[in-house]
C-alpha positions as CSV (number, residue, x, y, z in Angstrom):
1,X,110.5,61.1,-20.1
2,X,108.9,62.0,-23.0
3,X,106.4,64.9,-23.2
4,X,104.4,64.0,-26.2
5,X,100.5,63.2,-26.4
6,X,100.9,60.5,-28.9
7,X,99.3,57.8,-26.5
8,X,96.2,58.7,-25.1
9,X,93.3,56.7,-23.1
10,X,93.1,54.1,-25.7
11,X,92.2,51.0,-23.1
12,X,88.6,53.0,-23.2
13,X,88.7,53.3,-19.2
14,X,86.8,55.7,-17.5
15,X,88.7,58.1,-15.7
16,X,88.3,61.0,-13.7
17,X,88.7,64.3,-14.8
18,X,92.4,65.4,-15.1
19,X,93.4,61.7,-15.1
20,X,95.7,60.0,-18.2
21,X,96.5,56.6,-18.8
22,X,99.7,55.9,-20.4
23,X,101.9,52.8,-21.1
24,X,104.8,51.8,-19.2
25,X,108.0,50.8,-22.0
26,X,110.9,49.2,-21.1
27,X,114.3,50.5,-22.2
28,X,118.2,50.0,-21.5
29,X,117.6,46.7,-19.8
30,X,117.1,48.2,-16.1
31,X,114.5,50.9,-16.6
32,X,111.0,51.8,-17.7
33,X,109.8,55.2,-19.2
34,X,106.3,56.5,-19.6
35,X,105.1,59.8,-21.6
36,X,103.8,62.8,-19.9
37,X,100.6,64.9,-21.7
38,X,102.2,67.7,-23.8
39,X,99.4,70.4,-22.2
40,X,100.6,69.1,-18.3
41,X,104.2,70.1,-19.4
42,X,103.1,73.7,-20.6
43,X,101.0,74.2,-17.9
44,X,103.6,73.8,-15.4
45,X,105.8,75.7,-17.4
46,X,108.5,72.8,-18.1
47,X,110.7,72.3,-20.8
48,X,113.2,69.4,-22.4
49,X,115.8,68.8,-20.1
50,X,114.2,70.0,-16.3
51,X,114.4,67.4,-13.8
52,X,111.4,66.2,-12.4
53,X,111.3,64.2,-9.0
54,X,109.7,60.9,-8.7
55,X,108.0,59.7,-5.2
56,X,106.6,56.2,-4.2
57,X,103.6,56.5,-1.8
58,X,103.1,53.3,-0.4
59,X,102.3,50.3,-2.9
60,X,100.3,51.7,-5.2
61,X,101.1,55.2,-6.2
62,X,103.9,56.9,-7.7
63,X,103.9,60.7,-7.7
64,X,106.0,62.9,-9.9
65,X,106.4,66.8,-9.4
66,X,108.6,69.5,-10.9
67,X,112.1,69.1,-9.1
68,X,112.7,73.3,-9.5
69,X,109.2,73.9,-7.6
70,X,109.4,71.6,-4.9
71,X,111.3,74.4,-2.9
72,X,110.3,77.4,-4.8
73,X,109.0,80.4,-2.6
74,X,105.7,81.7,-3.9
75,X,105.7,85.5,-3.7
76,X,102.2,86.9,-3.3
77,X,101.6,90.6,-3.0
78,X,98.6,92.3,-2.0
79,X,97.6,96.3,-1.4
80,X,94.9,97.3,1.0
81,X,93.3,100.9,0.3
82,X,92.1,102.5,3.7
83,X,90.0,105.3,4.1
84,X,89.7,107.9,7.1
85,X,86.8,106.8,8.1
86,X,88.1,102.7,8.3
87,X,88.1,101.7,11.8
88,X,92.1,100.8,12.4
89,X,90.8,97.2,13.8
90,X,88.9,96.9,10.6
91,X,92.4,97.3,9.0
92,X,93.8,94.8,11.5
93,X,91.6,92.0,10.7
94,X,92.1,92.2,7.1
95,X,95.8,92.3,7.6
96,X,95.6,89.3,9.7
97,X,93.3,87.5,6.7
98,X,95.8,87.9,4.3
99,X,98.9,86.7,6.4
100,X,96.6,83.9,7.0
101,X,96.4,83.3,3.2
102,X,99.9,83.5,2.7
103,X,100.8,86.7,1.3
104,X,104.4,87.4,1.6
105,X,104.1,91.5,0.6
106,X,101.5,93.7,2.0
107,X,101.2,97.1,1.3
108,X,98.5,99.6,3.2
109,X,98.0,102.5,1.2
110,X,95.7,105.5,2.1
111,X,92.5,106.3,-0.5
112,X,92.9,109.8,0.4
113,X,96.2,112.0,0.9
114,X,97.6,109.9,4.0
115,X,97.0,107.4,6.8
116,X,95.7,108.7,10.2
117,X,98.2,108.4,13.1
118,X,96.0,105.9,15.0
119,X,95.7,103.6,11.9
120,X,99.6,103.4,11.6
121,X,99.9,102.8,15.4
122,X,97.5,99.8,15.4
123,X,99.2,98.4,12.2
124,X,102.5,98.3,13.9
125,X,101.2,97.0,17.0
126,X,99.7,94.2,15.1
127,X,102.9,93.3,13.2
128,X,104.6,93.3,16.5
129,X,102.7,91.5,18.5
130,X,100.8,88.6,16.5
131,X,102.5,88.4,12.6
132,X,105.2,86.4,13.4
133,X,108.3,86.7,10.9
134,X,106.7,90.2,9.4
135,X,109.0,92.9,9.2
136,X,107.9,96.5,8.2
137,X,110.2,97.3,5.3
138,X,108.5,101.0,4.3
139,X,106.7,103.4,6.7
140,X,105.5,106.6,6.0
141,X,102.1,108.6,6.0
142,X,101.4,107.8,2.5
143,X,101.8,103.7,3.1
144,X,103.4,100.8,5.0
145,X,104.9,98.0,3.3
146,X,105.2,94.5,5.3
147,X,107.2,91.6,4.2
148,X,106.8,88.3,5.9
149,X,110.7,87.1,5.9
150,X,110.6,83.6,7.6
151,X,110.5,81.0,5.1
152,X,107.7,77.9,5.0
153,X,110.6,75.5,6.0
154,X,112.4,77.9,8.7
155,X,110.3,76.8,11.3
156,X,108.1,73.3,11.2
157,X,104.6,73.4,12.4
158,X,105.6,70.8,14.8
159,X,108.6,73.3,16.2
160,X,106.4,76.1,16.3
161,X,103.4,74.2,18.4
162,X,106.3,73.0,20.8
163,X,107.4,76.3,21.3
164,X,103.8,77.5,21.3
165,X,102.9,74.7,23.9
166,X,106.2,75.7,26.4
167,X,105.2,79.2,26.7
168,X,101.3,78.3,27.7
169,X,102.8,76.1,30.2
170,X,105.1,79.0,31.7
171,X,102.5,81.0,31.9
172,X,100.6,78.5,34.1
173,X,103.5,78.1,36.3
174,X,104.0,81.5,36.6
175,X,100.8,81.9,37.6
176,X,100.8,79.5,40.3
177,X,103.9,81.3,41.7
178,X,102.1,84.6,41.4
179,X,99.0,83.4,43.4
180,X,101.3,81.8,46.0
181,X,103.5,85.0,46.4
182,X,100.3,87.5,45.7
183,X,102.7,88.8,42.8
184,X,101.2,91.2,40.8
185,X,104.0,92.2,38.6
186,X,104.2,88.5,37.7
187,X,100.8,88.1,36.6
188,X,101.3,91.2,34.4
189,X,104.0,89.0,32.9
190,X,101.4,86.3,32.2
191,X,99.2,88.5,30.4
192,X,101.7,89.6,27.9
193,X,103.0,86.3,27.5
194,X,99.5,85.7,25.6
195,X,100.7,87.4,22.7
196,X,103.5,85.3,22.0
197,X,101.3,81.9,22.0
198,X,98.9,84.4,19.7
199,X,102.0,84.8,17.4
200,X,102.7,81.0,17.1
201,X,99.2,80.2,16.6
202,X,98.4,82.7,13.8
203,X,101.9,81.3,12.2
204,X,101.1,77.9,12.3
205,X,97.4,78.8,10.6
206,X,99.6,80.5,7.8
207,X,101.8,77.4,7.3
208,X,98.9,75.0,7.1
209,X,96.8,77.2,4.8
210,X,99.7,77.3,2.7
211,X,100.9,73.6,2.9
212,X,97.5,72.2,2.5
213,X,97.7,73.5,-1.3
214,X,101.1,71.8,-1.8
215,X,101.6,68.0,-1.2
216,X,105.6,68.5,-1.3
217,X,105.4,71.2,1.0
218,X,103.1,69.1,3.2
219,X,105.3,66.4,3.7
220,X,108.5,69.0,4.2
221,X,106.6,70.5,7.2
222,X,106.3,67.1,8.6
223,X,102.4,66.4,7.9
224,X,101.7,62.7,6.3
225,X,98.1,64.2,4.3
226,X,96.0,66.9,4.2
227,X,93.3,66.0,6.3
228,X,96.0,66.4,9.2
229,X,95.7,70.0,8.6
230,X,92.4,70.3,10.3
231,X,93.5,68.3,13.1
232,X,96.6,70.6,13.9
233,X,94.6,73.8,13.2
234,X,92.3,72.5,16.2
235,X,95.0,71.4,18.5
236,X,96.7,74.8,17.7
237,X,93.4,76.4,18.9
238,X,93.5,74.2,22.1
239,X,96.6,75.5,23.4
240,X,95.7,79.0,22.6
241,X,92.9,78.6,24.7
242,X,94.9,76.9,27.6
243,X,96.9,80.0,27.6
244,X,93.7,82.4,27.6
245,X,92.9,80.7,31.0
246,X,96.0,81.3,32.5
247,X,95.3,84.9,31.7
248,X,92.0,85.0,33.4
249,X,93.6,83.7,36.5
250,X,96.6,86.2,36.4
251,X,94.2,89.0,35.8
252,X,92.3,87.9,39.1
253,X,95.2,87.7,40.6
254,X,95.8,91.8,39.8
255,X,92.4,92.5,40.7
256,X,92.4,90.9,44.4
257,X,95.3,92.1,45.9
258,X,94.3,89.8,49.0
259,X,96.2,86.4,49.1
260,X,94.4,83.0,49.5
261,X,95.1,80.7,52.2
262,X,97.9,78.9,51.7
263,X,96.6,75.2,52.1
264,X,94.2,76.5,49.3
265,X,96.9,77.7,47.1
266,X,98.8,74.2,47.7
267,X,95.9,72.2,46.8
268,X,95.3,74.4,43.6
269,X,98.8,73.9,42.6
270,X,98.6,69.9,42.7
271,X,95.2,70.5,40.6
272,X,97.2,72.5,38.2
273,X,100.0,70.2,38.0
274,X,97.9,67.3,37.1
275,X,96.1,69.1,34.5
276,X,99.8,69.9,32.9
277,X,100.5,66.5,33.0
278,X,98.0,65.3,30.9
279,X,98.0,68.4,28.4
280,X,101.6,66.8,28.1
281,X,100.5,63.4,28.0
282,X,98.2,64.3,24.9
283,X,100.5,66.6,23.0
284,X,103.3,63.8,23.3
285,X,100.7,61.2,21.8
286,X,100.4,63.6,19.2
287,X,104.3,64.0,18.4
288,X,104.5,60.2,18.4
289,X,101.3,59.6,16.5
290,X,100.5,57.3,19.3
291,X,96.8,56.2,19.5
292,X,97.2,54.2,22.8
293,X,98.7,57.0,24.4
294,X,96.2,59.4,23.3
295,X,93.6,57.0,24.8
296,X,95.2,57.2,28.0
297,X,95.3,60.8,28.2
298,X,91.8,60.9,27.6
299,X,90.9,58.5,30.7
300,X,93.3,60.6,32.3
301,X,91.5,63.7,31.8
302,X,88.6,62.3,33.2
303,X,90.2,62.3,37.0
304,X,90.2,66.3,36.8
305,X,86.5,66.5,38.0
306,X,87.4,64.6,41.3
307,X,90.4,66.6,41.9
308,X,88.4,69.9,41.5
309,X,85.5,68.2,43.8
310,X,88.1,67.6,46.6
311,X,89.1,71.1,46.4
312,X,85.6,72.8,46.5
313,X,84.8,70.4,49.5
314,X,87.6,71.6,51.5
315,X,86.3,75.1,51.2
316,X,82.6,74.6,51.7
317,X,83.0,75.3,55.1
318,X,81.7,79.1,55.9
319,X,83.8,81.7,54.4
320,X,83.8,85.1,52.8
321,X,81.6,84.8,49.5
322,X,84.4,86.9,47.3
323,X,86.8,84.2,48.2
324,X,84.9,81.4,47.3
325,X,84.1,82.6,44.0
326,X,87.8,83.4,43.6
327,X,88.6,79.7,44.4
328,X,85.8,78.4,42.1
329,X,87.0,80.5,39.2
330,X,90.4,79.3,39.3
331,X,89.8,75.5,40.1
332,X,87.1,76.0,36.7
333,X,89.9,77.2,34.7
334,X,92.5,74.9,35.7
335,X,89.8,72.2,35.0
336,X,89.6,73.5,31.4
337,X,93.1,72.8,30.7
338,X,92.2,68.9,31.1
339,X,89.4,69.1,29.2
340,X,91.2,71.1,26.2
341,X,94.1,68.1,26.6
342,X,91.3,65.7,26.3
343,X,90.3,67.4,23.0
344,X,93.8,67.4,21.8
345,X,93.9,64.0,22.4
346,X,90.5,63.1,20.6
347,X,91.9,64.6,17.5
348,X,95.4,62.4,17.8
349,X,92.7,59.4,17.9
350,X,91.0,60.3,14.6
351,X,94.5,61.0,13.1
352,X,96.0,57.9,14.1
353,X,93.0,55.4,13.9
354,X,93.8,54.4,10.4
355,X,97.2,53.1,11.0
356,X,95.7,51.3,14.1
357,X,93.5,49.4,12.0
358,X,96.2,48.4,9.4
359,X,98.3,47.3,12.3
360,X,95.2,45.3,13.3
């Protein structure tokens, strides 16, 4: 393709800012060529002989992109200056924000002579617990340097979401087992597992923020268009909240050593299995981009209220007030799982309704 600017908007069309009109030329008996504005070529750092990738999008759009930059890994670096009066968690929040923004190398340095021990410990804890793919490559009192080693395409958003979902579901199953066995140690493991869910959630947010600025990377990680990024962000948040409710039940088990009645526990287990089934249905509709399946999941989620009422009715006879409170707390947190599943399915409806209309 030529890169001269000899032909411009000669047809007088009203074009949007950044648009150019070019004339197709027939050459070689089987190909067409089109010139590209010289300034565009220079701005992208291209030269004669470089390759470009041409993508066809539907029946009305052709997209041209530099081949050398499609998969290029952008190296972004940032430095945080820390004073002795800075709260360690202020540093942690800033660190997480930079991770979300796609920085690959983050250095934390002291404004004065050295980092405090407490500050260093919080930074290391954040890296270990929530910043997936991040390693400490330099560590001393005069500064800590972090590097995000995981590549954008090493773990797709869908793959990360599936792992996040599996962990959240496993947390609920372990919580039920801990409730049946009155197993405090297992409940403690559930609480610890919440960090893993948060790590995947933060990773997904980071990937979405990077990909939304680059349409080619967006397609590479499995998303069809930028607007789906918001949907995925909300879905990841819903799964994160599902895990949080498992933690609430697990902490209740840790704080109350007395076991609940076995019959009640069995009813609670049935309600939990139903809620997780709705969650599975909603998430499967997302992976399959299935509008009808999402709609069925929403209708199914409505039944959770009846399931909860049956349990509460069964325990309505006089009993210890604290035990009744525990049962209500547990069933409420399980009901929220089905409600979050319904929210996920609702987002899938919004993401897929357009393709349903095209079919119609």
